[in-house]
C-alpha positions, 0 to 999 in steps of 0.5 A: 209779169207776176201778180205778186210783183211790186209796181215799179216807180216808172209805172206811176210816173205821170210824164210817161204813161206805161199802161193804156188806162194811164192819163198824162196828168202833167198835160192838164193846165193849171194856174193854181199854186200850192205851197209844198213847204208846210210843216206839222207845227203850223196847225192847231186843234189837230184831231184824228178823223180816220185811217186809210190804206196808206194815210191817217186823216186829221182835222186841224186849224190853220190861220183860223181855218178848218182844214183836213190833213192827210198824212202818210202812215209812219210804218209803211212797207210800200212807202215808195208807192204810197208817196207816188200815189200821194204825189198823183193825188196832189197833181190831180187836185191842183188841176181840178176846180169843181164844187163837188171835189175838195180843193187842195190847200198845200202839202208838207214833209215834216213830220211825214209827207202830208197834204192839206185839203178843204174841210167839209162839214157833215162827217165822213162819207161813210157816215153820210152814206149810212145815214141816207138809205137808198131809194127803193126801186119802183120796178122792184116794188111792183114785181112784189105785188 
């Protein structure tokens, strides 16, 4: 298999793991239901937050609640893979319930595929990491003396 080959859809199919590090996400239990029929015009006060490799991220309000929209970019050369990755992210987030992991609120396809997740105050992770300097390693400091 050449490193330049595109990964096939079957390799991302969570119902049939094809690589040793794949995990059958479908086997995890969940009692959470999310609506997959949201549409873009349900949201107000939409503001651009940032861009990832496949998606654009926005903050928005829906029913007086701040949320984050993660929407696939319009012109992707590898749209099928990006859509499969978003589907996998949705599957994982519907099966997690932890205070340190964002929750998923829903998804939609108009104007493009998107997911709706919790809004967390405090800015982007990148900004947060830049504000917090790493603690100095005491052993490293001792070796300088």
